[in-house]
C-alpha positions in Angstrom: 9.8 -12.1 -28.1 9.0 -15.8 -28.1 6.8 -16.5 -31.5 4.9 -19.5 -29.4 1.8 -19.9 -27.0 1.4 -22.7 -24.7 -0.5 -25.0 -26.8 -2.6 -28.1 -25.5 -2.8 -31.1 -27.2 -4.5 -34.3 -27.2 -3.0 -37.4 -29.1 -4.4 -40.7 -29.5 -1.5 -43.2 -30.2 -2.2 -46.4 -32.6 -4.3 -49.4 -31.7 -1.7 -51.8 -30.4 -1.6 -55.3 -31.9 -3.3 -56.5 -28.7 -6.2 -54.4 -29.1 -5.9 -55.0 -32.4 -6.3 -58.8 -32.0 -9.1 -58.5 -29.3 -10.9 -56.5 -31.5 -10.6 -53.1 -29.4 -13.3 -50.2 -31.0 -12.4 -46.5 -31.0 -15.0 -44.9 -29.0 -14.3 -41.4 -29.6 -15.5 -39.0 -32.6 -13.0 -36.4 -33.8 -14.6 -33.0 -35.3 -13.8 -31.9 -38.9 -11.4 -29.3 -37.1 -9.1 -31.7 -35.4 -10.1 -29.6 -32.3 -13.0 -31.0 -30.3 -12.9 -35.2 -29.7 -16.2 -36.3 -28.5 -16.9 -40.2 -26.8 -19.3 -41.5 -29.3 -22.1 -42.9 -26.9 -23.3 -40.3 -24.5 -26.0 -41.5 -22.9 -24.6 -42.1 -19.7 -22.9 -38.4 -19.6 -23.4 -34.9 -18.0 -22.4 -31.8 -17.7 -19.6 -30.1 -20.0 -18.2 -33.6 -20.8 -21.6 -34.1 -23.0 -20.7 -32.0 -25.4 -16.6 -33.5 -25.7 -13.5 -31.8 -24.8 -11.5 -28.7 -27.1 -8.0 -28.5 -27.2 -5.7 -26.5 -29.4 -5.7 -29.5 -32.0 -6.6 -33.2 -32.0 -4.2 -35.6 -32.8 -6.4 -39.4 -34.5 -5.0 -42.4 -34.3 -3.1 -42.4 -37.7 -1.7 -39.2 -37.1 2.2 -39.6 -37.9 5.3 -38.7 -35.2 6.2 -35.6 -37.6 2.9 -34.0 -37.1 2.7 -33.6 -33.9 6.0 -32.6 -34.1 5.4 -29.9 -36.6 2.9 -28.7 -34.8 3.4 -28.5 -31.0 7.5 -28.4 -30.7 9.1 -27.4 -33.4 8.5 -23.7 -33.3 9.3 -24.0 -29.6 12.9 -25.3 -30.4 13.1 -22.4 -32.8 12.5 -19.9 -30.0 14.4 -21.8 -27.1 18.1 -21.2 -30.0 16.6 -17.8 -30.2 17.5 -17.6 -26.6 14.1 -18.3 -24.6 13.1 -21.4 -22.5 11.2 -24.4 -23.6 9.2 -27.1 -22.2 6.6 -30.4 -23.4 4.8 -31.6 -20.7 3.1 -34.8 -22.1 0.5 -36.2 -19.7 -1.7 -39.5 -19.5 -2.1 -43.0 -17.8 0.1 -46.2 -18.7 -0.1 -47.2 -21.8 -1.7 -44.3 -23.1 0.6 -43.3 -25.6 3.4 -40.7 -23.6 6.2 -42.9 -24.4 5.1 -43.3 -28.0 4.8 -39.9 -28.8 8.1 -39.0 -26.5 10.1 -42.0 -27.8 9.4 -44.1 -30.0 7.0 -46.7 -30.9 7.5 -50.0 -29.1 10.1 -52.2 -30.6 11.3 -49.4 -33.4 15.0 -47.5 -32.3 14.9 -44.1 -31.6 16.2 -42.4 -34.6 13.9 -44.7 -36.7 12.9 -41.9 -39.7 9.1 -42.2 -39.3 8.7 -43.8 -35.9 11.0 -41.5 -33.8 9.1 -39.1 -31.2 9.4 -35.8 -29.9 12.2 -36.3 -28.2 14.7 -37.7 -31.2 13.0 -35.0 -33.2 14.2 -31.9 -30.9 17.5 -33.3 -30.4 17.6 -33.8 -34.4 16.4 -30.1 -35.0 18.7 -28.7 -32.5 21.7 -30.0 -34.0 21.0 -28.9 -37.7 20.3 -25.6 -36.6 23.1 -25.6 -34.9 25.4 -26.2 -38.2 23.4 -24.1 -40.0 24.1 -21.3 -37.7 26.4 -18.3 -38.3 29.8 -19.1 -37.6 30.3 -17.2 -35.0 28.5 -18.4 -32.8 29.6 -21.5 -30.5 27.5 -23.7 -28.6 27.7 -26.3 -26.0 25.0 -28.3 -25.5 24.6 -30.2 -22.1 22.3 -33.7 -21.1 21.1 -34.6 -18.2 17.8 -37.5 -17.5 16.1 -37.7 -14.9 12.7 -39.2 -13.6 10.2 -38.1 -11.4 8.3 -41.0 -9.4 6.7 -40.8 -6.6 7.9 -37.2 -6.1 10.7 -38.3 -5.1 13.8 -37.1 -8.2 16.0 -39.8 -9.6 19.1 -39.2 -12.0 18.8 -42.1 -14.5 22.6 -42.3 -16.0 23.4 -42.7 -12.3 20.4 -44.4 -10.7 21.7 -44.7 -7.0 20.9 -41.4 -6.8 17.5 -41.5 -6.7 16.3 -38.4 -4.1 17.9 -35.8 -5.5 16.4 -31.9 -4.6 15.1 -29.3 -6.4 16.9 -25.4 -5.6 17.3 -22.2 -7.0 19.5 -19.7 -7.2 19.6 -16.5 -8.6 22.1 -17.2 -11.3 21.3 -20.5 -12.3 17.9 -20.4 -11.5 15.4 -23.5 -10.8 18.0 -26.9 -11.0 18.3 -30.2 -9.7 21.6 -30.1 -7.6 23.5 -33.6 -7.7 22.3 -34.7 -11.2 24.5 -35.4 -13.7 25.6 -34.1 -17.0 26.9 -34.9 -20.2 28.2 -32.4 -23.1 27.3 -33.8 -26.4 28.4 -33.0 -29.9 26.2 -35.3 -31.9 22.4 -36.3 -31.7 23.9 -39.8 -31.8 25.5 -39.0 -28.4 22.6 -37.7 -27.3 20.4 -41.4 -28.2 23.0 -42.9 -27.0 22.4 -41.5 -23.1 18.3 -42.0 -23.8 19.1 -46.1 -24.4 21.6 -45.8 -21.4 19.1 -43.8 -19.1 15.8 -45.3 -20.2 16.9 -49.3 -19.0 17.1 -47.3 -16.0 13.2 -46.4 -15.8 10.5 -47.4 -13.8 7.1 -47.9 -15.9 4.2 -49.3 -13.2 0.4 -49.3 -13.9 0.2 -45.8 -12.5 -0.8 -42.2 -13.8 2.3 -41.0 -15.0 3.8 -37.9 -16.7 7.3 -36.6 -18.5 8.5 -33.5 -19.1 10.9 -32.6 -21.8 12.5 -28.9 -20.8 15.1 -27.1 -22.9 17.0 -24.2 -21.4 19.3 -21.6 -22.8 22.3 -20.9 -21.2 
């Protein structure tokens, strides 16, 4: 049985250089248990939101990348390696910190020990677990990189394939037909695919989300 239930967390990224330069202010408070976030000014608020918003965990601006990973994601990876499927879903408006949390800080490489985000840390945990596993086990790791934008699925490793379809079969479950995949043997090979695919991503001022899905075969 999987050891992890669904967790809903709220992460506040650090202020960027523009926000600092322009004197941006922090407009929320966090409770001492780091579970509830509340606007500092509630004068114009009515209803339940006046008392703040409660999550399994709230991560303030000074939270380190590894703290987010250790609390919310590391256990999911372990369950995947034990035979379960796992998903990490990041939601927020453009500029809210999805890429910072999932990939790396702006201008930082994805293999930077301090600034790398959830996806590089997932990758490293997978390959570390493989190395430490019983020698009688054999693993094959495949990677795909896609984007869902304006309800269209695009293969970021083959951007011309920009209207892929979701299918479901009893033998293989839900999958994206025509999505390219690549066998990888190290974290470094995954990072290279991420760098290449990242160049084809669409970034616009809209509400966006990112999904990282781990599947046991």
